C-alpha positions as CSV (number, residue, x, y, z in Angstrom):
1,M,3.3,-5.1,-12.6
2,Y,0.3,-5.1,-14.9
3,T,-0.8,-3.5,-18.1
4,P,-4.0,-1.5,-17.8
5,N,-6.9,-2.7,-20.0
6,G,-8.7,0.7,-20.0
7,N,-11.4,-0.4,-17.5
8,D,-9.6,0.6,-14.3
9,I,-11.5,3.2,-12.1
10,V,-9.3,4.8,-9.5
11,K,-10.9,6.0,-6.3
12,E,-9.0,7.8,-3.6
13,I,-9.3,6.3,-0.1
14,H,-9.6,8.9,2.6
15,D,-9.7,6.7,5.7
16,L,-6.1,5.6,5.5
17,P,-3.6,7.8,7.4
18,Q,-1.5,10.2,5.5
19,S,2.1,9.0,5.1
20,S,5.0,11.2,5.8
21,I,5.7,13.2,2.6
22,G,9.5,13.2,3.1
23,A,10.4,9.9,4.7
24,P,7.6,7.4,5.3
25,C,10.2,4.5,5.5
26,P,7.6,1.8,4.6
27,L,8.3,-1.7,5.8
28,V,6.3,-4.7,4.5
29,I,6.0,-8.1,6.2
30,A,4.0,-10.8,4.5
31,S,2.8,-14.3,4.8
32,E,1.0,-16.2,2.1
33,H,-2.4,-14.6,2.8
34,Q,-1.8,-11.6,5.1
35,V,0.3,-8.5,4.6
36,A,1.2,-5.7,6.9
37,I,2.8,-2.4,5.9
38,C,4.1,0.1,8.5
39,Y,5.0,3.7,7.7
40,Y,5.6,7.0,9.4
41,L,2.8,9.5,9.4
42,E,3.0,13.1,8.3
43,N,4.0,15.0,11.4
44,K,4.8,18.7,10.9
45,S,5.1,20.9,13.9
46,E,2.7,23.9,13.8
47,D,5.6,26.2,14.3
48,W,7.8,24.6,11.5
49,D,9.0,27.4,9.2
50,G,10.6,25.2,6.5
51,S,14.1,26.3,7.3
52,Y,15.3,22.8,8.5
53,I,14.6,19.2,7.9
54,K,14.2,16.3,10.3
55,M,16.1,13.2,9.3
56,V,14.4,9.9,10.1
57,D,15.0,6.3,9.4
58,Q,13.5,3.0,10.5
59,T,15.1,3.3,13.9
60,T,13.9,6.8,14.7
61,S,11.8,6.5,17.9
62,S,8.7,8.4,19.1
63,E,7.3,9.0,15.7
64,P,3.6,8.6,14.9
65,L,3.1,5.7,12.5
66,A,0.5,3.4,11.1
67,I,0.3,-0.3,10.4
68,I,-2.1,-1.2,7.7
69,E,-3.1,-4.9,7.8
70,F,-4.4,-6.4,4.6
71,K,-6.4,-9.5,5.1
72,L,-6.8,-12.4,2.6
73,C,-4.1,-10.8,0.5
74,Y,-3.8,-12.6,-2.9
75,A,-0.7,-10.7,-4.2
76,H,1.4,-7.6,-3.4
77,Y,4.0,-5.4,-4.9
78,C,6.4,-2.8,-3.4
79,G,8.8,-0.9,-5.5
80,P,9.1,1.8,-8.2
81,P,8.2,4.3,-9.3
82,N,9.2,7.0,-6.9
83,D,7.5,10.4,-6.7
84,E,9.8,11.9,-9.4
85,A,9.0,9.2,-11.9
86,F,5.4,8.7,-11.1
87,D,4.2,9.3,-14.6
88,G,5.6,5.9,-15.3
89,H,3.1,4.2,-13.1
90,P,0.5,2.2,-15.2
91,L,-2.4,4.1,-13.7
92,S,-0.9,7.7,-13.5
93,N,-3.1,8.7,-16.4
94,K,-6.2,7.6,-14.3
95,G,-5.3,9.9,-11.4
96,V,-2.9,7.9,-9.3
97,S,-0.2,10.2,-7.9
98,P,2.3,10.2,-5.0
99,Y,1.4,10.6,-1.3
100,R,-2.1,9.3,-1.6
101,N,-4.0,6.0,-1.2
102,Y,-6.4,4.4,-3.7
103,E,-8.6,1.5,-4.5
104,V,-8.8,0.4,-8.1
105,L,-12.2,-0.8,-9.3
106,E,-12.4,-3.0,-12.4
107,S,-8.7,-3.6,-11.8
108,S,-6.6,-4.7,-14.7
109,W,-4.2,-6.4,-12.2
110,I,-7.1,-8.5,-10.8
111,S,-8.3,-9.4,-14.3
112,H,-4.8,-10.5,-15.2
113,M,-4.6,-12.7,-12.1
114,E,-8.0,-14.2,-13.0
115,E,-6.8,-15.0,-16.5
116,M,-3.7,-16.7,-15.1
117,N,-5.9,-18.8,-12.8
118,A,-8.3,-19.7,-15.6
119,V,-6.1,-22.7,-16.6
120,H,-7.1,-24.4,-13.3
121,P,-9.6,-27.2,-14.2
122,Y,-12.1,-26.1,-11.5
123,H,-11.7,-22.3,-12.1
124,K,-14.8,-20.3,-11.8
125,K,-14.4,-16.6,-12.7
126,E,-17.1,-15.4,-10.3
127,S,-15.6,-17.3,-7.4
128,F,-12.1,-16.2,-8.2
129,L,-13.1,-12.5,-8.4
130,E,-15.3,-12.5,-5.3
131,G,-14.0,-10.2,-2.6
132,K,-10.7,-9.2,-4.3
133,R,-9.9,-5.5,-4.1
134,H,-6.9,-3.7,-5.6
135,F,-5.3,-1.1,-3.2
136,I,-2.5,1.4,-3.9
137,L,-0.5,3.3,-1.3
138,A,1.8,5.8,-3.0
139,F,4.8,6.9,-1.0
140,H,7.8,9.2,-1.6
141,D,10.3,6.6,-2.9
142,S,8.0,3.7,-3.7
143,V,4.5,2.4,-4.3
144,F,2.8,-0.5,-2.4
145,E,0.0,-2.3,-4.2
146,C,-2.0,-5.4,-3.1
147,I,-5.0,-7.4,-4.0
148,G,-6.8,-8.2,-0.8
149,Q,-10.3,-8.4,0.7
150,E,-10.1,-5.7,3.4
151,Y,-7.7,-3.7,5.6
152,Q,-7.5,-2.7,9.2
153,V,-5.6,0.4,10.4
154,H,-3.5,0.4,13.6
155,I,-2.0,3.7,14.8
156,G,0.9,3.9,17.2
157,T,4.1,5.7,18.1
158,G,7.6,4.4,18.0
159,S,10.1,3.4,15.3
160,I,9.3,1.2,12.3
161,N,11.7,-1.4,13.7
162,D,9.7,-1.4,17.0
163,M,6.7,-2.5,15.1
164,I,8.2,-5.6,13.5
165,P,6.9,-8.0,16.3
166,K,3.4,-6.5,16.0
167,M,3.5,-6.8,12.2
168,S,4.7,-10.4,12.4
169,E,1.9,-11.2,14.8
170,L,-0.7,-9.7,12.4
171,V,0.5,-11.6,9.4
172,I,0.7,-15.0,11.1
173,S,-2.6,-14.9,13.1
């Protein structure tokens, strides 16, 4: 991951669909410059009384889901912490918490990437930083982070596995 430098400003993103709190089952497919992540959406029945749970996995069909396509993705990460260990996330003290989506302004991760690239003989800091944005999607059992320029939301219904061809098409186009 990255070590925060103290400049990070965390801003919640409200236009990304809410992932399932219990089992979003995120799946990431990536090429060198495009990344797509698919996850189940929060889908509680209005008459749900909390007395039972619905088990889902990547093959469960007829579920509402989202594919988030990140364009011109420079780097991505998917892994810990889970919701029970979220205080271990580098930006938890800046407000990052599970089950939400964020953009990080003045990102330490982007700064770290720029410093690594600075050894290139033709490196120009302004050109390197141009358009790079740090996104965080915090799920139940994992966190997805990427540095990209923009994202596009695709909503559908089916299983995560059903979406693999669409995700592959998005990352290789």
